[in-house]
C-alpha positions as CSV (number, residue, x, y, z in Angstrom):
1,M,-16.1,-2.2,-21.1
2,T,-12.4,-2.3,-21.8
3,A,-9.8,0.0,-20.2
4,P,-8.1,2.6,-22.4
5,E,-4.6,1.9,-23.7
6,L,-2.1,3.6,-21.5
7,S,1.7,3.6,-21.4
8,A,3.6,4.1,-18.1
9,S,4.4,7.6,-19.2
10,A,0.7,8.4,-19.6
11,F,0.3,8.4,-15.9
12,S,1.6,12.0,-15.8
13,L,-1.5,13.0,-17.7
14,F,-3.9,11.5,-15.1
15,P,-4.6,11.9,-11.4
16,Q,-2.1,10.2,-9.1
17,W,-4.4,7.2,-8.5
18,L,-6.4,5.3,-11.2
19,P,-8.7,2.3,-11.0
20,V,-6.4,-0.7,-11.2
21,A,-8.1,-1.9,-14.5
22,A,-7.2,1.4,-16.2
23,A,-3.5,0.8,-15.2
24,Q,-3.3,-2.7,-16.5
25,P,-2.3,-1.9,-20.1
26,A,0.8,-0.1,-18.7
27,M,2.1,-3.0,-16.6
28,S,3.5,-6.4,-17.4
29,T,1.6,-9.6,-16.5
30,A,4.1,-10.3,-13.7
31,W,3.4,-6.9,-12.1
32,W,-0.4,-7.2,-12.7
33,Q,-0.3,-10.4,-10.6
34,W,1.1,-8.4,-7.7
35,V,-0.7,-5.1,-8.1
36,A,-4.2,-6.5,-8.7
37,S,-4.2,-9.3,-6.2
38,T,-6.7,-9.0,-3.4
39,D,-5.3,-11.5,-1.0
40,S,-2.9,-10.7,1.8
41,L,0.3,-9.0,0.5
42,T,2.1,-10.1,3.7
43,A,1.4,-13.8,2.9
44,R,2.4,-13.3,-0.7
45,L,5.7,-11.7,0.3
46,M,6.5,-14.4,2.8
47,V,6.1,-17.1,0.1
48,A,7.9,-15.1,-2.6
49,G,10.8,-14.3,-0.3
50,E,11.5,-17.8,0.9
51,P,13.8,-18.9,2.4
52,G,14.4,-15.3,3.5
53,A,13.0,-14.0,6.7
54,F,10.0,-11.6,6.5
55,R,9.9,-8.6,8.8
56,V,7.8,-5.5,9.3
57,R,10.0,-2.4,10.0
58,L,7.9,0.3,11.6
59,L,9.0,3.6,10.1
60,R,6.5,5.9,11.8
61,Q,3.2,5.7,13.6
62,T,1.6,9.0,14.7
63,I,-1.5,11.1,14.7
64,G,-1.4,13.7,11.9
65,L,-3.1,15.2,9.0
66,P,-3.7,12.9,6.0
67,Q,-2.8,14.0,2.4
68,R,-5.6,15.5,0.5
69,D,-6.1,12.4,-1.7
70,E,-6.0,10.2,1.4
71,A,-8.8,12.2,3.1
72,L,-10.9,12.1,-0.1
73,A,-10.5,8.3,-0.4
74,L,-11.7,7.9,3.2
75,G,-14.5,10.5,2.8
76,I,-13.2,12.7,5.6
77,A,-12.4,16.4,5.6
78,P,-8.7,17.1,4.6
79,R,-7.9,18.9,7.9
80,R,-9.3,16.1,10.2
81,Y,-6.7,14.3,12.3
82,A,-6.0,10.7,11.4
83,W,-3.9,7.7,12.6
84,L,-0.9,7.3,10.3
85,R,1.3,4.3,10.1
86,E,4.2,3.8,7.7
87,V,6.2,0.6,7.4
88,A,8.7,-1.2,5.3
89,L,8.0,-4.9,4.5
90,C,11.3,-6.5,4.3
91,I,12.9,-9.8,3.3
92,D,16.2,-10.4,5.0
93,E,16.2,-6.8,6.2
94,T,15.9,-5.5,2.6
95,P,12.7,-3.4,2.0
96,W,10.6,-4.8,-0.8
97,V,7.4,-2.8,-0.1
98,V,6.7,0.4,1.8
99,A,3.2,1.0,3.0
100,R,1.2,3.8,4.6
101,S,-2.1,3.2,6.4
102,V,-4.5,6.0,7.3
103,A,-7.6,5.8,9.4
104,P,-9.9,8.5,10.8
105,L,-9.0,9.1,14.4
106,H,-12.6,9.1,15.6
107,Q,-13.1,5.5,14.3
108,L,-10.1,3.9,16.1
109,Q,-11.5,3.4,19.6
110,G,-11.2,-0.2,20.7
111,K,-9.5,-1.5,17.5
112,G,-6.0,-1.9,19.0
113,L,-4.2,-0.8,15.9
114,G,-1.9,1.4,17.9
115,K,-0.4,-1.7,19.5
116,L,0.6,-3.4,16.3
117,G,4.2,-2.3,16.6
118,E,6.2,-4.3,14.1
119,R,3.4,-6.8,13.4
120,S,1.8,-6.9,10.0
121,L,-1.4,-4.9,9.6
122,G,-2.5,-7.6,7.1
123,S,-2.2,-10.3,9.7
124,W,-4.8,-8.3,11.7
125,L,-7.0,-7.2,8.8
126,F,-7.5,-10.6,7.1
127,Q,-8.6,-12.2,10.4
128,Q,-11.6,-9.9,10.6
129,P,-14.7,-11.9,9.5
130,D,-16.7,-8.8,8.4
131,L,-13.8,-7.3,6.4
132,V,-14.8,-5.6,3.1
133,R,-12.2,-4.4,0.7
134,G,-13.0,-1.5,-1.6
135,P,-11.8,-1.2,-5.2
136,L,-8.1,-1.2,-5.9
137,E,-6.4,1.8,-7.4
138,A,-2.9,1.9,-8.9
139,T,-0.2,4.5,-9.4
140,A,3.2,4.8,-11.0
141,T,4.2,7.7,-8.8
142,R,6.7,7.6,-6.0
143,P,5.4,7.5,-2.4
144,R,5.7,10.9,-0.8
145,F,6.1,9.6,2.7
146,I,9.5,7.8,2.3
147,R,11.5,10.8,1.0
148,S,12.8,11.5,4.5
149,Q,13.4,7.9,5.5
150,P,17.1,6.8,5.6
151,G,17.8,3.5,4.0
152,L,14.9,3.6,1.6
153,A,16.6,4.8,-1.6
154,A,15.0,2.1,-3.8
155,Q,12.6,3.3,-6.5
156,S,9.0,2.6,-6.3
157,L,7.8,0.9,-9.5
158,W,4.1,0.5,-8.8
159,G,1.8,1.4,-6.0
160,R,-1.7,0.3,-5.1
161,R,-4.3,1.3,-2.5
162,S,-7.7,0.4,-1.3
163,V,-10.0,1.2,1.6
164,F,-10.9,-1.6,4.0
165,E,-14.1,-1.5,6.1
166,H,-14.4,-3.3,9.3
167,G,-16.7,-2.8,12.3
168,G,-17.2,1.0,11.6
169,L,-13.6,1.5,10.8
170,S,-12.5,2.8,7.3
171,L,-8.8,2.1,6.8
172,L,-6.9,3.3,3.7
173,V,-3.9,1.0,2.9
174,Q,-1.3,2.1,0.3
175,E,1.4,-0.2,-0.7
176,Y,4.4,0.6,-3.0
177,F,6.5,-2.1,-4.6
178,L,10.2,-1.3,-4.7
179,S,12.9,-2.0,-7.2
180,T,14.6,-4.2,-4.6
181,M,11.7,-6.6,-4.8
182,A,11.7,-6.5,-8.6
183,D,15.4,-7.3,-8.7
184,A,15.1,-10.1,-6.2
185,L,12.2,-11.7,-8.1
186,G,13.4,-11.0,-11.6
187,L,10.4,-8.8,-12.4
188,P,10.5,-6.4,-15.3
189,S,10.9,-2.7,-14.7
190,R,7.2,-2.1,-15.4
């Protein structure tokens, strides 16, 4: 089965998130390699950003209510409290990616995620031997959570998300690729 032909402007006709294969016709090959990859984004950014220094900048970590689409992705009621973590993944202090992770509060006990600080979530996730990653979804919409963050004026070109399962924990990870990354790597606008 082949995905329907979509242009980047067609995303306004569809829900915010689409299966990544349905988004492929709207993105360049260069972007597809970033958006559809299932390996560690942290590791990929560290290699692509060399010789620059990689850093995780913690923007916010709190207990709060997930967005409706986030709750649906995790299979929890929209008004259930969750652990929320928002970060910028930077090369030489310039944000290349912003990410938001959401996990049901009742599943966090003993996982140690609250102690990550400015460490990469990916460095923890990809060390778990029983890790299962759900299907990737893609979006061309702007992340809602960075609107109030100073210093993050770069546009988001593509976003992706998937749910990771590990030891009774469901963790939604959403990553948005910024124009600063595209500029630094010479990637096309779409």
